N, C-alpha and C positions, 0 to 999 in steps of 0.2 A: 752693267758696268758702273764702276765707282768713278766719280768725278773728283779730280785733284784741284786744289786752289792755286797751285803753282803754275805760272806760265810766263814766257818772256814778255808778252804784251802787258801782263799785269805789272811786271817789274819795271818796264819802261815808263808806263803811266805814272807809277809812284816816284820813279826817279825824276820825271818831268816836274811833278809837284814840288819835290824836295829841292830841285836844282834851280828854281826860279831866282833865288838869291844869289847864286853864282852865275853872273850874267852870261859869260861866254859859253859855258856848257849848257846852261838852261836854254838859251835861245836856239842852239843847234838841235837839242833833243826835241824842242817844241816844234821846230820847223820840220824835223823828220816825221813827227806824228801828225802834224797839222800843216801841211804845205801852204795852205792859203793864209796862214798867220804870218806877218812880216817879222823879220829879225829886228831885235831892239836897235834903236838909232845908235850907230856907231860913234857918232861925235859925242852924244850924251854919255856913252860908256867911257870914252877916253877922258872926258872931263871929270867923271866921277873917280876914275882910277888915279888921275893926276892929283886929286885932293887927299889921297891916302898918305899917311906918314911914310917917309922913306924906309925907316927901319922895319916896318911891317911888310912893305912890298918886297924887301930883299930877304926876308926870313924864309928859309927852305920849307918850313912847316906851315906857314900861313899864306904865302903868296899863291900857291896853287900852280898847276901846270899851265902852259901857254895855250892860247886858243888853238894854234896849229896842232899841238899835241892831242888835245881833246877831240878836234875834228877827225884826226887820223884814227884815234881809238874808236870813236863812234862809227866811222866808215867800216873799219875791220869788224867791229861788233855786229853791225847790221848785215854785213856780207857773210857772217859765220866763218870768217877767216881767223879761227882761233889760234892757229899755229903762229901767225904773225902778231896777233893781239897780245898773247900772254907775255912775251919778253918785253914788249913796250910797256904794257900796263904795270908789270912787276917793277920795272925800272922807275916809272913815275911814282908808284906807290911807296917805293923805298925813299925817293927823294922828297916827296910831299906826303909824309906819313900820316898827316891829319886830314887828308882829303878823302872823306868817307865814301864819296860817289865812286871813286876808282876802285875802292875795296868791294863795294857792292857789285860793280861790273865784273871784277875778278871772280868773286864768289859765284856769280851766275855762270860765267864761262867754265870755271872749274867744275861746277855742278853738272853742266851739260856734258862735259868730257868725263864725267864720273870720277873726277879727282876729288873725292869727297873730303878727305882730310884737309886738303888745301882750301877747299871751299868753306869748311867749317871755320878755319883760321880767319879767312877773309871776312866772313859775316861777323865773327866775334869781335874782330878789330873794328868794323863799322859800328858795332853796338857800343864799344868803349868810347868811340869818338862822339857818337850821337845816341845816348841811351834811350831817348824817347822815340826813336825811329822804328815804328811798329813793323814795317815790311821786312826789316833786317831780322827780327825775331821769327816772322813767318817763314822767311827763306831759310834761315838757320834750322828751324824746326823741321822743315821739309827735307833738308839735306841730311840731318841726323836720321830721320825716319828712313830715307832711301838707303842710308849706309847700315841700317839694321840697329841703330842705337835708339830704340823706341823709348826707353825711360828718359833718356836725355832729351829727346824731342818733346815729350810731354812737359818736362820741367821748363823747357825753353818757352813753350806756349803759355805756361802758367806764370812765368816771369812777365810776359807781356800783359797778362790779365791783371797784374798788380798795378801796371801803368795805365791800362785801359780796361777796366772791369767789364765793360759791355762789348768787347771786341768779338763780333760774331765769327770772324774768320779764325780767331784763335780757338774758340769753342769747336768750330767745325773741323779744324785740323787736329785737335785732340781727339775728336770722334774718329777721324780717319786713322789715326795712330793706334787707338784702341782696337779698331776693326782689323788692322794689320796684325795686331797681337792676338786676334781670335777672342777678344773680350767683347762680345756683342752687346751685353747689357750696358757696359760703360759707354760703348760707342753710341748707343741709342740715347743714353742720358745727355751726352754732350752735343749730339745733333739737335736734340730738342732745346738745349740751351742756346745753341746758335740761332734756331728759329725764334725763340722768345726774344733774343736781342735784335733780330732782323727778320720780321715776318715774311719779307719778300725774298728770302734766300732760297732760290730754287735748287741750288746745288745740295744744300742741307737736306731738303725734302727728298731729293733724288737718292742721296747716300743713306738716308734713314730707310727709304724703301728697299734699297739693296741689302742693308743689314737685316731687315725684317724678312726679306725673301730667303736669305741664307739660313735663317732660323726656321723656315718653313711656314712663316706667318704670311701667307700669300695675299689674303684680303687686306691686311694692314699695309703690305708693300704697295699694292695697287692704289690704295687710298692716297698714300704719300707721293707716289709717282704722278698721280693725276693732279695733286696740288702743285707739284713742280711744273707739270705741263701747263697749268692755268697761268703760271708766271712766265713760262717760256714756251708758247704754243708751237714754235717753229724749231724746237730742238729735236734733232733726229735721235740723239742718244736716249732721251726720255721715252720717246715712242718705242724704241727698241727694248728698253727695260720693261715697259708695260707688256710688250709682246712676250718677253721671257716669262714674266709672272703668270700671264694667261696661259701660256703653253704648259707651264708646270702644273696649272690647275686642270689641264685637259681641255681648255676652251680654245681649241685649235683654230676655228674659223676667225674668231675675234683676234687671236694672236697674229695670224697671218695679215689681217687688216692693218694692225699697228706696225708690223714690219714693212708693209708696203708704203705706208705713210712715211716711215723713216727713210725709205729708199727714194721716195718722191722728193724729200727735202735734200737728201745727200745721195745722188744716184750711184756712187761708187762704194756703197756701204756693203762691203763683202760679208761681214758677220750677219747682217740682216738677211741677205740672200741664203746664207748657210742655214740660218734657223728656220727660214720659210721651208727649205728643203727637208729639215728634220721633221717639221710639222706635217708636211705633205707625206713623208714616209710613214708617219704614224697613222695617217688617214688611209694608207694603202695606195697612194698615188705615186708609184715609183718612177714612172716616166717623167712626171712633172718635177719630182724631187731631183732627178738626175740633171734635168735642164737647169735647175737652180744652181746645182753644184758647178755646172759648166760656166754659169755666169760669174760665180765666185772666182773661178780659174781665169776668166778673162780679165778680171780686176787684179787678182793676185796669182799670177801663173805659177808661183813657187809655194803655194799654200798646201803644205803636206796634209793638213787636217781635212781639206776639201777632198783631196784624192782618197784619203782613208774613208770618209763618210760616203763618198760615191761608191767606193768598193763594197761597202755594206749593202747599199741599195741594189747594186748589180748582182751581188751574191743572192740576196733575197729574191730577185727576179729570175734567178736560175742561170744568169750570164756569168759562168765561172771564169771564162777567159778574160772578159772585161774586168771582173773584180780583181784578178791576178795582176792585170796591167796597172790598175789603180794603186794597188798596194806596192807594186814594184816602183812606181813613180814616186809614191810617198817616201819610200826608203832611199831613193836616189837623192831626194831633197834632205831628208832627215834619217841618216843611216842607223841611229840609235833609237828608232821609234819602235819600242817593244811591242806595242799593240798592233802595229802593222805586220810585224813578223808573226805574231800570234794568229791574226786573222787570215794571213796567207796560208798558214798551216791548216786552219779550219776549212778553207776552200779546197785545199789539196786532199784533205780527208774525204770531202764530198765527192772528189774526183777519183777516189781510191788510189791516189798516188801517195801511199802511206809513208814510205821511207823519206820522200822529199818533205812531207808534212812534218814528220818528227824533227828533221833537220831545221826547218823554219822555227818550230816551237823551241828547240834548244837554243837557237839564236836569240829568241825573246828572253830566255832565262839567263843567258850571258849578260844581257843588258839590265835585266830586272830579276835578280835571283829569287825575290819573294813573290813571284808572279804566280799565284795559286791557279788562275785560270789556264795558264800555259801547261802546268803539271796535269790539270784535269784533261786537257785536250790531248796531251801525249798519252795519257791513259786511254782515251777514246781510240786513238789511232792503234795502240797496242792491242786493245780489245778486238778491233776489226781484224788485226793480223792473227788473232788467236793466241797471243802471248799474255795469258790471263794473270800469271804471277807478276809479270813486269808491270802490267796495267794496274793491278792492285797496289803495287809499290808506289806508283806515281800518284794514284788517288790519295794514298795515305800522306804523301808529302804535301799535297794540296791542303789536306785537313790540318796538318801541323801549322800551316801558315794562316789558314782561315778556318778555324774550328766550326763556325756556323756557316757551312756551305751545303745547303740542302741537296742540291743536285749530286754532289759527290757522295754524300751519305747515302742517298738513295741507290746510286749505282754500286757502291761498295756492298750494300745490303743485298743487292740482287746477285752479286758475284760470290758472296760468302754464304749464301743459303739462308739468310735472315729474311723473314717476311714482315714488312711494315704495314701500317694500316692503310696508307695511301701514298701516291707519288706526291712530292711537294708541289704546291700550286705554282711557285716561280718556275720550277723545272718544266712543268707542263706548258705553261704560258710561253716560255722561251722556246721550247721545242716546236710548238705549232706556229708561233710568230715566224720562226726561221724558215718554215716550209709552206707558209700559206699560199704563196704565189705559184708554187709548182705542185701543190697538194694533189689536185684532181688529175693532172697529167701523169704524175708518178703513180698514184694508186690505181686509177682506172686503166690507163694505157699499159703500164709496165708491170703491175702486180695483180692484174685480173681481179679487181675489187668489185664485187657485185652485191655486197651486203645491204646497202640502203635500198637497192631495187627489190631484193628478195624479201626483206623485212617489211617494206611498204606493201608489197603484194599480199603478204600474210595478214597484215592489218585490214586491208580493203576486203579481202575474202571473208574476214570475220564479221563484216557488216552486210546484212542481206540486201540493203538498198544501195550499197556502194558509197554511201556518205559516212565519213568518219567524224564529222562535226568539228569541234574545236580541238586543236593539237598543239602541244608544247614540245618542241624539239630540243631536248637536253643535249648540250654539246653539239650544236648544229653544224659546226665547222663551216665549210664553204657553201653548204646548203644542198648536198647530194640527196639526202633523205627528203628535204623539203621540196626539192624539184619533182620527186617521184609522187609526193602526196598532195601537192597544191591543188590539183583539180578535184580532189575528193574532200577538201576541207571547207568549212564555212569561215574558219579563222585559223591562221597558222602563225605561231610565234616561235622565235628561236633565241637561244642564249649560248654564249661560249666564253670561256676564260681567255681566249686569244682574241685581242682587239683586231689584229690583221685578218684573222679568219672571218670575223664579223664583217669587216669591210668588203671581203671577197663575196660573202653571202648577200650583202646589200646590193652589189652590182646586178644580181639576178632579178631583183625586184619581185620576189615571190613571197616574202614574209610580210605579214601585217605589222609586226613589231619585232625588232631585234634588240637584244640587250647584252652588253658586255658585263658578264658577272660570273662568279663562282656558282656552280649548281646548288650547293648546300645553302649558301647565302640567299640565293634567289628563292629556293623552296621555303626557306624559314621566314622570309620577310614580305614577299609579294602575295597578292591576292591570287588564289589558285581556283580556277573554275574551267576545267578542261575535260573533254570526253576522253582524250588519249594523250599519253606521255610516251615519247620514243627516245631511245638512247642508243645510237649506233656507234660501236667501237668506243664506248665511253667508260664502261666498267673496268676496262683494261688499265685505266689510270686511277680509278677510285679505290680499288681494293675492297675495303670494308664498306659495304653499301647498305647496311641496316638503317642508317639515318635517312637515306633516300626513300626506302620503303616506308618508314615511319612518317616522314613529313608529307609524302603524297597521300597516304591513307588518312592522316589526321587533319590535313589542312585543305584538301581539295573539296570544293563545295558539292560535288555530285559523285555518284558511282562512275567508274570508268575502267580504262584498261591501261596496261604498261607493257611496252614491248622493248626488247633490247637484245644485243648480241654479247657473247662472251668468248674469250679464248677458253676452250674446254679443257678440263683436267679430270682425271679419275681420283686424284688425291682428295682427301677430305678438306672442306672449307675453301679458302682461297690462298693462292700461292704467288709470291713474287718471283717471277722467272728471271733467268740470266739476261734476258732481253731488256729488263727494267719495266716490263708490263706484268699485269696480274692475270692469272687464270683463275676460273671459278668452276667449282664442281656443281653438278645438278643437286646433289644432296644439300649443299650450302644454300642454294636458291630455295629448295623445298622447305628448309628450316625457317627461312625468312618469311615464306608464304604462310607457314603455320603460325608464326609469331604475330604477323601483322594482318592476317586474314585476307591474303591474296589467293587466287586459284589459277593453276596452270591450265590454260585452255589449249595451248599448243607448244610443243617442244620438238626441235629437230637438230641433229648435228649437221654441220656443213663445213665446206672449205671457205675460210674468210678471205684470204689473199695469199700471195706468194711472198716468201722471204728467203733470200739466198737460193732461189730456184725451187723451193719446196713450199707446198701449201701448209698454212697454219690451220690446225684443228680448231673448229669453233662450234658454237651452239647458238640457236635462235629461240627466244622465248616470247610468248604472248600470255600475259596474266591479266585476269579480271579482278576488280575489287569493288 
């Protein structure tokens, strides 16, 4: 979060300092802010006023409002009774046009009521009366910024710098204005100037950190947040901001700790609870995440975003009914929440309520006509209905909005007969993140998936003593193959592109090491010293696998074996099927073996799993190298 310099308390403190020379109003403000301080001696005040020349006392512009009038204004002001305050203050300002304090108060009230044009007039009037009053420039600049007049705001702050060249608050607010105008480099320059003028300016360090985080410079952001924290160790917002930067870095445990400190300082910090929930979801702790979202809703019962986020967690957990309830509640609070309409549609697709899903997605597009993801999801629903031409039409609409949409390009290629080299990484990661928590139940119980068990038995049978040594499980998923092999391994390591799949595998406590990584990146950069590599239902998303063969053969430090499953085809090479998955022919695998010096020691055709009630034709391979 970005910290603003503007606040009612700040204004009152500065008014107090300015109004000490106007005894009646100054004493009342001072008493309001510091009740223990006595009001100035009334007799002394009366004597001082009696000595004033009569002509000055009677002048409408110089005498000033009565004590009673000012007391009433202050009372209304402090009670936020702005409806009563405005007509009285405007009447006083008209009668005593040179009383700058009333113009300042009018400006603040009009600003709070978002009467920005009136507030701007009030502050400019105050500046004409008292050109060296710094806070009037600050308040005018902030009001101009709030009304969208960013250049005018910057010019106002620069006028103040002509009067006070080292005014840190002016530099700080110029930084805020440049940040609002998406000029990060200029914002950083002025935050640094504010810090140079006032090294203890924690807000400037904080906003510098926020600007750096927006630029993706997370380490720099954290350094500046921690400088801000050293100046204000009990500031909940700074702890929260550090948590955000750490979460963006993937340091989830540390991020959660900072959010919890923020909550300890400010127990009703709903955003901190929300972001703890997001971090917990990223760690695969859905139940804990849902509890945090419920805490958000206890603090903010009408928080549509909390319902929306909880809906995502419930969907990932497989609780479609609960997810729908959350999205419906979010839409009751915010009917034009396009993302909630979209996500309700995706849940209904998972429930095969396709017509209802399409209606929800069309509602999202009515609100947000350039919503590429909604067009993609309509395409998905139409594809499930078998309406392929209509599906293609919607995918093409998605691409017109977002030309660089890997998932849609991949699906379109699969439907139009084009074979690409591989499924996009982002598409595969999203696909498996979305099903990680129901993956095993769906595959094993519903689709009769036995491939990990059969392939593991094939590997063990190939070793005379039953020990397969060190194994790397490529695309380990939730650990189905690892669970079958663990008792036969001296060392078992796994990697997967889906972070949530990795977290599910971690719960089994069967792997010696788990890594969240792309397979090709891992094989190209990590030290490889394994007896066996296994890839269960992995090639179906890789397509062209020649690099996998090359990297294993060239980089593994010993001879070994590679086992894998494929969706089998009699077509030459590999083919992108209409399902969005790749099939591979035996002749293609044989050509890779010849190129990279692998030998097929076992091959058999098999039923991989069911899809729409029918078994998918597959093949199992065991290769030596």
